[in-house]
C-alpha positions in Angstrom: 92.8 -41.0 -28.6 93.9 -37.3 -29.1 92.4 -34.8 -26.7 91.7 -32.5 -29.1 93.5 -29.0 -29.9 92.0 -27.4 -26.5 94.3 -24.4 -25.5 96.7 -24.8 -28.6 93.7 -24.5 -31.4 92.8 -21.4 -29.4 96.0 -19.7 -29.1 97.0 -20.5 -32.6 93.1 -18.5 -34.0 94.3 -15.7 -31.4 97.9 -14.7 -33.3 96.5 -12.1 -35.3 95.2 -10.3 -32.5 98.5 -10.3 -30.5 100.4 -9.0 -33.3 98.3 -6.5 -33.8 98.5 -5.9 -29.6 102.0 -5.4 -29.6 102.4 -3.1 -33.2 100.2 -1.3 -31.5 100.7 -0.8 -27.7 104.3 -1.3 -27.6 105.1 1.9 -30.7 106.7 4.2 -28.3 109.1 1.3 -27.0 110.3 0.5 -30.3 111.3 4.4 -31.1 112.8 3.9 -27.4 114.8 1.1 -28.2 115.5 2.4 -31.7 116.9 6.0 -29.9 118.9 3.8 -27.6 120.7 2.0 -30.3 121.7 5.1 -32.4 122.5 7.0 -29.2 124.9 4.2 -28.8 126.5 4.0 -32.2 125.8 0.1 -32.4 127.5 -1.6 -35.2 126.3 -5.2 -34.3 123.5 -6.8 -32.4 123.5 -9.9 -30.3 121.1 -12.1 -29.4 120.4 -14.3 -25.9 117.6 -16.8 -26.8 116.6 -20.5 -26.6 114.4 -23.0 -28.4 111.5 -21.0 -30.1 113.0 -17.5 -29.4 116.4 -18.7 -31.1 114.1 -18.6 -34.0 113.0 -15.2 -34.1 116.6 -14.1 -33.4 117.5 -16.1 -36.9 114.1 -13.7 -38.0 116.2 -11.1 -37.1 119.9 -12.4 -38.3 117.7 -11.4 -41.5 115.7 -8.3 -41.4 118.1 -6.7 -39.3 121.1 -7.1 -41.8 118.9 -6.8 -44.7 117.5 -3.4 -44.0 119.6 -1.7 -41.2 123.1 -3.2 -42.3 123.8 -4.5 -38.6 125.4 -7.8 -38.2 123.2 -10.3 -35.6 125.1 -12.8 -33.6 123.7 -15.2 -31.2 125.2 -15.6 -28.0 126.6 -18.3 -26.2 125.3 -18.4 -23.0 126.9 -21.0 -21.2 130.0 -19.2 -21.7 128.7 -16.3 -19.2 127.0 -19.1 -16.9 129.3 -22.0 -16.7 132.6 -21.1 -17.8 132.3 -17.5 -16.3 134.3 -16.1 -19.6 132.3 -13.1 -20.8 132.8 -12.1 -24.5 133.8 -8.6 -25.2 131.1 -6.1 -26.0 131.6 -3.2 -27.7 128.9 -0.7 -29.5 126.9 -3.9 -29.7 122.8 -3.8 -28.8 122.3 -7.1 -26.6 118.5 -8.5 -26.9 117.3 -10.8 -24.5 114.1 -12.7 -26.4 112.2 -14.9 -23.8 108.5 -15.5 -23.4 108.8 -15.9 -19.9 111.4 -13.8 -19.2 113.0 -16.5 -16.2 115.7 -18.5 -18.3 118.5 -18.0 -15.8 121.3 -18.4 -18.9 119.8 -15.4 -21.6 119.3 -13.0 -18.4 122.8 -13.3 -17.5 124.2 -12.2 -21.0 121.5 -9.4 -20.6 123.1 -8.6 -17.3 126.9 -8.8 -18.5 126.2 -6.7 -21.4 124.7 -4.4 -19.0 128.1 -4.3 -16.6 129.7 -3.7 -20.1 128.2 -0.7 -20.5 126.2 -1.8 -23.6 122.6 -0.9 -24.5 120.1 -3.8 -23.7 116.8 -4.9 -25.0 114.3 -7.5 -23.7 111.2 -9.0 -25.6 109.0 -11.2 -23.4 105.6 -11.8 -22.5 106.3 -11.2 -19.0 106.3 -7.1 -18.1 107.2 -7.8 -14.1 109.9 -10.5 -15.4 113.3 -10.8 -14.5 114.3 -10.1 -17.7 112.0 -7.2 -17.8 114.1 -5.8 -15.0 117.7 -6.4 -16.3 117.1 -4.5 -19.7 117.4 -0.9 -20.2 114.0 -0.8 -22.7 111.3 -4.0 -22.2 109.2 -4.9 -24.9 105.6 -6.8 -23.5 104.9 -8.3 -26.3 101.5 -8.5 -24.5 100.3 -11.9 -25.8 98.3 -13.1 -22.8 98.7 -16.3 -21.2 100.1 -19.0 -23.7 98.9 -22.4 -21.8 99.7 -25.1 -24.7 103.2 -26.1 -24.3 103.5 -25.6 -28.0 104.4 -21.7 -28.3 102.5 -20.4 -31.1 101.3 -16.7 -30.7 104.2 -15.8 -28.4 106.6 -16.3 -31.7 104.6 -14.6 -33.6 104.0 -11.4 -31.6 107.8 -11.5 -30.9 108.4 -12.1 -34.6 105.8 -8.8 -35.3 108.1 -6.7 -32.5 111.9 -7.4 -34.4 109.9 -6.3 -37.5 108.9 -3.4 -35.3 112.3 -2.5 -34.2 113.6 -3.1 -38.2 111.4 0.1 -39.2 112.1 1.9 -36.2 116.1 1.5 -37.1 115.8 1.8 -40.6 113.4 4.4 -40.4 112.0 2.9 -43.9 108.2 4.5 -44.5 108.2 1.5 -47.4 108.9 -1.3 -44.5 106.0 0.5 -42.2 103.8 0.6 -44.7 104.3 -3.2 -45.0 103.9 -3.8 -41.6 100.5 -2.2 -41.2 99.5 -4.7 -43.4 100.4 -7.8 -42.1 97.3 -8.5 -39.7 94.6 -8.7 -42.1 96.9 -11.1 -44.1 97.5 -13.1 -41.5 93.7 -13.6 -40.2 93.5 -14.2 -44.2 96.0 -16.8 -44.1 94.1 -18.8 -40.9 91.1 -18.9 -42.7 92.8 -20.7 -45.5 93.7 -23.8 -43.9 96.0 -26.6 -45.1 93.4 -28.9 -46.1 94.6 -32.4 -46.0 98.3 -31.8 -46.3 98.6 -33.7 -42.5 98.5 -37.1 -44.2 101.4 -36.7 -46.1 103.3 -37.0 -42.6 101.1 -39.1 -40.3 103.2 -42.2 -41.0 106.4 -41.1 -41.2 109.2 -41.1 -38.2 111.7 -38.7 -39.5 111.3 -35.0 -42.4 113.4 -32.7 -43.3 111.8 -28.9 -43.7 113.9 -26.1 -46.2 113.8 -22.5 -46.6 116.1 -19.9 -46.6 116.1 -15.8 -46.4 113.7 -14.3 -44.1 112.2 -18.1 -44.2 115.5 -20.0 -42.9 113.9 -19.0 -39.4 110.6 -20.5 -40.3 112.0 -24.0 -41.7 113.5 -23.9 -37.9 110.4 -22.9 -36.5 108.3 -25.3 -38.3 110.8 -28.0 -37.2 110.9 -27.9 -33.6 106.9 -27.8 -33.7 106.6 -31.1 -35.7 109.5 -32.1 -33.7 107.5 -31.4 -30.2 104.2 -32.0 -31.3 104.3 -35.0 -32.9 107.7 -36.7 -32.3 108.7 -36.9 -35.8 112.4 -36.1 -36.4 111.8 -33.3 -38.6 115.7 -31.5 -39.3 115.7 -28.0 -40.6 117.6 -26.7 -43.2 118.8 -23.8 -45.1 118.1 -24.6 -48.8 121.5 -23.5 -50.1 122.8 -26.4 -47.0 120.8 -29.0 -48.6 122.5 -29.1 -51.7 126.1 -29.6 -50.1 124.9 -32.9 -48.5 121.9 -33.4 -46.5 120.4 -33.7 -50.0 121.1 -37.5 -49.3 118.8 -38.3 -46.2 115.8 -37.3 -48.5 113.6 -40.0 -50.3 111.3 -42.7 -49.5 111.3 -42.4 -45.9 111.8 -38.6 -45.2 109.9 -36.1 -47.0 110.9 -32.6 -47.6 108.4 -29.7 -46.2 109.7 -26.7 -48.5 108.9 -23.0 -47.2 109.1 -20.9 -50.3 107.4 -17.4 -51.2 108.0 -15.2 -54.0 111.5 -13.2 -53.3 115.0 -14.0 -54.1 115.2 -17.1 -52.1 112.3 -18.9 -54.1 114.4 -20.6 -56.6 117.2 -22.0 -54.1 114.1 -23.6 -52.4 111.9 -25.0 -55.6 115.3 -26.3 -56.6 115.7 -28.3 -53.5 112.1 -29.3 -53.9 112.5 -30.5 -57.4 115.3 -32.8 -56.4 113.6 -34.2 -53.4 110.6 -35.6 -56.1 113.5 -36.7 -58.3 114.7 -39.0 -55.6 111.4 -39.9 -54.1 111.1 -37.8 -51.9 107.5 -36.6 -51.4 107.1 -32.9 -50.7 104.7 -30.6 -49.1 105.0 -26.9 -50.7 103.8 -24.1 -48.5 103.6 -21.3 -51.0 102.3 -18.1 -52.2 103.9 -19.5 -55.4 102.7 -22.9 -56.6 104.2 -22.7 -59.9 107.8 -23.2 -58.5 106.5 -26.1 -57.0 105.0 -27.9 -60.0 106.3 -31.7 -58.6 105.2 -31.2 -55.1 102.4 -33.9 -53.9 101.1 -31.1 -51.6 100.7 -27.3 -52.0 99.7 -25.4 -48.8 98.4 -22.0 -49.8 100.0 -18.8 -48.3 98.7 -15.4 -48.7 101.0 -13.1 -50.4 103.0 -10.6 -48.2 106.4 -8.5 -48.5 108.9 -11.3 -48.8 110.2 -9.8 -45.4 107.0 -10.5 -43.3 106.0 -13.8 -44.8 107.6 -15.6 -41.9 104.4 -14.2 -39.7 101.9 -16.2 -42.4 104.0 -19.1 -43.2 104.0 -20.1 -40.0 100.6 -20.4 -38.9 100.5 -22.8 -41.9 103.3 -24.6 -40.8 101.9 -24.4 -37.0 98.3 -25.9 -38.4 100.0 -28.5 -40.1 102.0 -29.9 -36.9 99.1 -29.8 -34.7 97.0 -31.8 -37.3 99.8 -34.3 -38.2 99.6 -34.7 -33.8 96.1 -35.3 -34.0 96.1 -38.2 -36.3 99.0 -39.7 -34.3 97.3 -38.9 -31.0 98.9 -36.9 -29.6 97.9 -35.0 -26.7 98.8 -31.7 -27.9 99.0 -29.4 -25.0 101.0 -31.4 -23.1 102.8 -33.5 -25.9 105.5 -36.2 -24.8 105.9 -34.4 -21.0 107.3 -31.7 -22.0 106.9 -28.2 -19.7 105.9 -24.9 -20.8 108.8 -23.4 -18.8 112.8 -24.5 -19.3 115.2 -22.8 -16.9 118.6 -23.3 -18.3 121.9 -22.1 -17.3 
């Protein structure tokens, strides 16, 4: 018997307000971080993160590369903490992303960067955390307490922080205008709901999730939410990678969730959905362009926003889907499968 939505449902509902707060209250710090990066003459970014925060980093790879020309790599914290081998950093902005700010391995990467004289930035939901104290600039996403094990509002607030940093580094008025419209779009998206889409996944043991461009990050975060909330083995892919072999897993016992929005990546995601359907796989499309997914068994509608910001609306539907499937499967969604909220890795 399910315990109901509880904390998770409430925290999902708080996401537009959490995004609005971080964009409003941390504006001066976004400007300071951008100035720090420019003064250091950075030509790359390295991000240390774990779990959900890793998926924020994947989003950063897209937007900072696309609009700022900055290659973004994900740090390998074990090199610092377990093997005591510090990679050489030069002209690199090092960002630590952690909801709690207490992960020793993420913090060690930021500390090592400081020792190497590189600019550092923390994105955290704990302004007094060790991570915030280590970094030269700390962005407090200010999402408030998050009591459900599955991160929701801290994820979207962290995405918004990366988007705001991108705007400052790119100094682009069009991007700034796009970002100003995202909170109303999130409110509208939350009101749309997912209909009866949960029925497609309720009885399966595994599924695939495909996205590309900015929603490669969404595919990873959606798969993580499905795994931790439902126990379904959800595997994320770039739609380009699916065509290089993983297509073989799709079939009657492995449905596909396709996350495709209007933009350069849409055709690639739609092609994977077409192939999946041809192989007998049931397909659920999370999209603002339903005509591109004519063979999908279910469509979950997305509000149309600037493509680079679409992960902030697409993930709302994916989170709702994961929770709805979990409830159908009788999972206690606030504490699924004995998982804990803060994980400290070294």
